[in-house]
C-alpha positions in Angstrom: 0.0 0.0 0.0 2.9 2.4 0.8 4.3 1.9 -2.7 0.9 2.9 -4.3 0.7 5.9 -1.9 4.2 7.0 -2.8 3.5 6.7 -6.5 0.4 8.8 -6.0 2.4 11.4 -4.2 4.8 11.5 -7.1 1.9 12.2 -9.4 0.8 15.0 -7.1 4.3 16.5 -7.2 4.4 16.2 -11.0 1.1 18.1 -11.4 2.3 20.7 -8.8 5.5 21.2 -10.8 3.4 21.4 -14.0 1.4 24.2 -12.3 4.6 26.0 -11.4 5.8 25.8 -15.0 2.5 27.2 -16.2 2.8 30.1 -13.8 6.2 30.9 -15.2 4.8 30.6 -18.8 1.8 32.8 -17.9 4.1 35.5 -16.5 6.1 35.5 -19.7 3.0 35.8 -21.8 1.6 38.6 -19.7 4.9 40.5 -19.8 5.2 39.9 -23.5 1.7 41.1 -24.0 2.1 44.3 -22.0 5.6 45.0 -23.5 4.2 44.4 -27.0 1.3 46.8 -26.4 3.4 49.6 -25.0 6.6 49.2 -27.1 5.4 48.0 -30.5 1.6 48.5 -30.3 1.3 44.7 -31.0 -0.2 42.6 -28.3 0.8 39.0 -27.7 -1.6 36.8 -29.8 -4.3 35.1 -27.7 -2.7 36.2 -24.4 -6.1 36.5 -22.7 -7.3 33.1 -23.8 -4.0 31.4 -22.9 -3.9 32.9 -19.4 -7.5 32.0 -18.9 -6.8 28.4 -19.7 -3.5 28.4 -17.7 -5.3 29.7 -14.6 -7.7 26.7 -14.6 -4.8 24.3 -15.1 -2.7 26.0 -12.4 -5.4 25.9 -9.8 -6.6 22.4 -10.3 -3.2 20.9 -11.0 -1.8 22.1 -7.6 -5.0 21.5 -5.6 -4.3 18.0 -4.3 -0.6 18.7 -3.6 -1.6 21.8 -1.6 -4.1 19.6 0.4 -1.4 17.1 1.1 0.9 19.7 2.7 -2.1 21.2 4.6 -1.7 24.4 2.6 -5.4 25.3 2.4 -7.0 27.7 4.7 -8.5 26.2 7.9 -10.6 27.9 10.4 -9.9 26.7 13.9 -12.2 29.0 15.9 -14.1 26.1 17.6 -11.8 23.2 17.1 -8.8 24.7 18.8 -10.4 23.9 22.2 -11.1 20.3 21.2 -8.8 17.4 22.2 -6.7 15.6 19.6 -9.2 12.8 19.1 -12.2 15.1 18.7 -10.2 17.4 16.3 -9.3 14.3 14.2 -13.0 13.3 14.0 -14.0 16.8 12.9 -11.1 16.8 10.3 -12.2 13.4 9.0 -15.8 14.6 8.7 -14.7 17.7 6.8 -12.5 15.5 4.5 -15.6 13.3 3.8 -17.7 16.4 2.9 -14.9 17.6 0.6 -14.8 14.1 -1.0 -18.5 14.2 -1.7 -18.2 17.6 -3.2 -15.2 16.7 -5.4 -16.8 13.4 -6.5 -19.7 15.4 -7.9 -17.4 18.0 -9.3 -15.3 15.3 -11.0 -18.4 13.6 -12.5 -19.6 16.9 -14.0 -16.2 18.0 -15.2 -15.8 14.6 -16.9 -19.1 15.2 -18.7 -18.0 18.7 -19.7 -14.6 17.5 -20.9 -16.1 14.6 -22.8 -18.6 16.8 -24.6 -16.0 19.4 -25.4 -13.7 16.6 -26.8 -16.5 15.1 -28.9 -17.4 18.4 -30.6 -13.8 19.6 -30.7 -14.7 22.8 -28.9 -12.5 25.7 -29.9 -12.0 29.2 -28.6 -11.6 31.4 -31.6 -9.0 34.0 -30.9 -7.6 36.7 -33.1 -4.5 34.7 -33.8 -5.4 31.1 -34.0 -8.1 28.6 -32.9 -7.4 27.3 -29.4 -8.9 24.0 -28.3 -10.8 24.2 -25.0 -10.9 20.5 -24.1 -7.3 20.3 -22.7 -8.1 22.8 -20.0 -11.4 20.9 -19.2 -9.4 17.7 -19.1 -7.0 19.1 -16.6 -9.9 20.4 -14.5 -11.2 16.8 -14.4 -7.8 15.3 -13.5 -7.4 17.9 -10.7 -10.7 16.9 -9.3 -9.9 13.2 -9.4 -6.5 13.8 -7.7 -8.3 15.7 -5.0 -10.7 12.8 -4.5 -7.9 10.4 -4.1 -6.1 12.8 -1.7 -9.3 13.0 0.4 -9.6 9.2 0.5 -6.0 8.9 1.6 -6.4 11.4 4.3 -9.7 9.9 5.5 -8.0 6.5 5.7 -5.0 7.9 7.5 -7.3 9.6 10.1 -9.4 6.5 10.6 -6.2 4.5 11.1 -5.0 7.1 13.7 -8.4 7.0 15.5 -8.4 3.2 15.7 -4.8 3.2 17.0 -5.7 5.8 19.5 -3.1 8.4 18.4 
């Protein structure tokens, strides 16, 4: 089981690295667009559409990794007074609610991606046609990765509760 989990963590890190590369690419595109407008009166072709697609890919590619390092915002207003066991129960319940939400989100993003792929959905830009289905596919992959992350965290919390940690 540890080998599967480690392989999954490698996939999470890969998608997180992919998100970082897209952030760098998006910065280059935006700088090139602004510089092109102000220096040569020629904007970067399809800069708006590319950054729009990159943002979806960046957010959903890094989502599961951020969850794995507990990088998401948590509100501990009430739970800070709980004991460790009760806090673990509340955390497990919140992971379960998150899992339900992301299962539905993954299901719907799959339908959206599949339809987009079937009709070869394209965003028509001033420069060139840009397919929309890759961004929708990354959205689906990000949701699936998040579901797997929630399942792993729920299993880890249940194991800790059963051991009495």
